[in-house]
C-alpha positions as CSV (number, residue, x, y, z in Angstrom):
1,X,7.2,8.7,-0.4
2,X,5.6,12.3,-0.7
3,X,5.5,13.5,2.5
4,X,7.3,12.9,6.7
5,X,4.8,11.4,8.9
6,X,5.0,14.4,11.4
7,X,2.7,16.9,12.1
8,X,0.4,18.0,10.2
9,X,0.5,15.6,8.0
10,X,0.5,12.5,10.7
11,X,-3.2,14.3,11.6
12,X,-4.2,14.4,8.2
13,X,-3.6,10.5,7.4
14,X,-5.2,9.8,10.6
15,X,-8.2,12.0,9.8
16,X,-8.5,9.9,6.3
17,X,-8.0,6.3,7.9
18,X,-10.2,6.9,11.1
19,X,-12.3,10.0,10.6
20,X,-13.7,8.9,7.2
21,X,-12.5,11.9,5.7
22,X,-12.2,10.0,2.4
23,X,-11.7,13.7,0.1
24,X,-8.1,13.5,1.3
25,X,-7.4,10.6,-0.4
26,X,-7.3,11.9,-3.6
27,X,-5.3,14.9,-2.6
28,X,-2.5,11.9,-1.1
29,X,-2.7,10.4,-4.4
30,X,-1.3,13.4,-6.2
31,X,1.3,13.8,-3.7
32,X,2.3,10.7,-4.4
33,X,2.1,11.3,-8.0
34,X,4.3,14.5,-7.9
35,X,7.2,12.2,-5.9
36,X,6.6,9.4,-8.5
37,X,7.2,12.0,-11.3
38,X,11.1,12.3,-10.3
39,X,11.6,8.8,-10.9
40,X,12.2,7.9,-14.6
41,X,9.4,6.7,-16.7
42,X,10.9,3.0,-17.2
43,X,11.3,2.7,-13.3
44,X,7.4,3.4,-13.2
45,X,4.9,0.2,-12.6
46,X,2.8,-1.2,-15.3
47,X,0.0,-1.9,-12.7
48,X,-1.1,-1.0,-9.3
49,X,-2.1,-2.4,-6.3
50,X,-3.1,-1.5,-2.3
51,X,-1.9,-2.8,0.6
52,X,-5.0,-5.2,1.1
53,X,-7.0,-4.7,4.6
54,X,-8.3,-8.0,6.7
55,X,-11.9,-8.7,6.4
56,X,-12.7,-7.4,9.9
57,X,-11.0,-4.1,9.6
58,X,-12.4,-3.5,6.0
59,X,-15.7,-4.1,7.2
60,X,-15.1,-1.8,10.7
61,X,-13.8,0.9,8.1
62,X,-15.7,0.8,5.3
63,X,-12.8,1.2,3.1
64,X,-9.2,0.7,2.5
65,X,-7.6,4.2,2.3
66,X,-4.5,2.6,0.5
67,X,-6.8,1.7,-2.3
68,X,-8.5,5.4,-1.9
69,X,-5.1,6.8,-2.7
70,X,-4.2,4.1,-5.5
71,X,-7.2,5.1,-7.6
72,X,-6.0,9.0,-8.6
73,X,-2.6,7.5,-9.2
74,X,-4.1,4.8,-11.5
75,X,-6.1,7.1,-13.5
76,X,-2.7,9.7,-14.0
77,X,-0.6,7.0,-14.9
78,X,-3.0,5.2,-16.9
79,X,-1.8,2.0,-15.4
80,X,-4.5,-0.3,-14.0
81,X,-5.5,-0.7,-10.6
82,X,-6.0,-4.3,-9.6
83,X,-7.6,-4.5,-6.0
84,X,-7.9,-8.1,-5.5
85,X,-4.4,-8.8,-7.4
86,X,-3.5,-9.3,-3.6
87,X,-5.6,-10.7,-0.4
88,X,-5.0,-10.9,3.0
89,X,-5.6,-14.5,4.0
90,X,-5.9,-13.7,7.7
91,X,-6.7,-10.9,10.0
92,X,-3.2,-9.4,11.8
93,X,-3.0,-7.3,14.6
94,X,-2.7,-3.2,13.5
95,X,1.1,-3.2,13.4
96,X,0.9,0.2,14.9
97,X,-0.2,-1.2,18.0
98,X,2.7,-3.6,18.4
99,X,6.3,-3.6,19.4
100,X,8.8,-3.4,16.3
101,X,10.3,-6.9,17.7
102,X,6.3,-8.5,17.2
103,X,5.6,-6.6,13.8
104,X,7.5,-9.5,11.7
105,X,5.8,-12.4,13.2
106,X,2.3,-10.6,13.0
107,X,2.5,-10.3,9.4
108,X,4.3,-13.1,8.5
109,X,2.2,-15.5,5.6
110,X,-0.7,-13.0,5.9
111,X,-0.9,-12.1,2.0
112,X,-1.7,-14.4,-1.0
113,X,-2.2,-14.1,-4.9
114,X,-5.5,-15.7,-5.5
115,X,-5.3,-18.1,-8.4
116,X,-7.1,-15.8,-10.8
117,X,-4.6,-13.3,-10.3
118,X,-1.2,-15.9,-11.1
119,X,-1.3,-15.0,-14.2
120,X,-1.4,-10.9,-13.9
121,X,1.2,-11.0,-11.0
122,X,3.7,-13.6,-13.4
123,X,6.3,-11.0,-15.0
124,X,5.2,-7.8,-14.0
125,X,6.5,-5.0,-12.4
126,X,3.7,-4.0,-9.8
127,X,3.5,-0.7,-7.9
128,X,2.0,-1.2,-4.4
129,X,0.8,1.9,-2.4
130,X,0.2,2.2,1.2
131,X,-0.6,5.2,3.4
132,X,2.5,5.1,6.2
133,X,5.7,3.0,6.2
134,X,7.0,2.4,9.5
135,X,9.0,-0.6,10.3
136,X,8.4,-2.0,6.7
137,X,7.5,-5.3,7.7
138,X,4.0,-5.0,5.8
139,X,5.5,-4.3,2.4
140,X,8.2,-6.3,2.9
141,X,5.8,-9.3,3.0
142,X,3.8,-7.7,0.5
143,X,6.7,-7.5,-2.1
144,X,8.1,-11.2,-0.9
145,X,4.7,-12.7,-1.5
146,X,4.3,-10.9,-4.9
147,X,7.8,-12.0,-5.4
148,X,7.1,-16.2,-4.9
149,X,4.4,-15.9,-7.0
150,X,6.3,-14.3,-9.8
151,X,6.4,-10.5,-10.1
152,X,9.5,-9.4,-11.6
153,X,9.7,-6.2,-9.7
154,X,7.9,-4.9,-6.8
155,X,8.0,-0.8,-6.4
156,X,6.6,0.5,-3.0
157,X,4.6,3.8,-3.6
158,X,3.8,5.1,0.1
159,X,2.6,8.6,1.0
160,X,4.2,9.3,4.3
161,X,7.4,8.0,6.2
162,X,7.8,8.8,9.5
163,X,10.8,11.0,10.9
164,X,14.2,9.1,11.8
165,X,14.9,9.1,15.1
């Protein structure tokens, strides 16, 4: 994690996601890369992917903010970025709009590793990039899916997290 999801960072994340401020993504990637540099090199993933958006949300937004954050990280670490490694097999309701008790059910079985990616996933240490973690349900489901398809390890690379209450 690179930042607390609190003012002014929360407004910057919203500007990227909903305000089409794509120029913020490399900044978020750089800050996340700095946080990752604190970890021992052997803990770094061998390839990256981003939490995929559903088809409708991607069409509405025009881009996947997590993927845009992942691009500079991939270049700096010299590890492949595999956007299609994991796909959202069904559109889900926005997790941020749901009560925490509803989030697990909403995201359950939402992801799948397509057949052409199974050999890439098997035995790999995969870094999953996302912009914000709240309850962790989405990233837990992503990790569960990747491990079910044979990933050796999954590391979440998240730009921001809300402050504990």
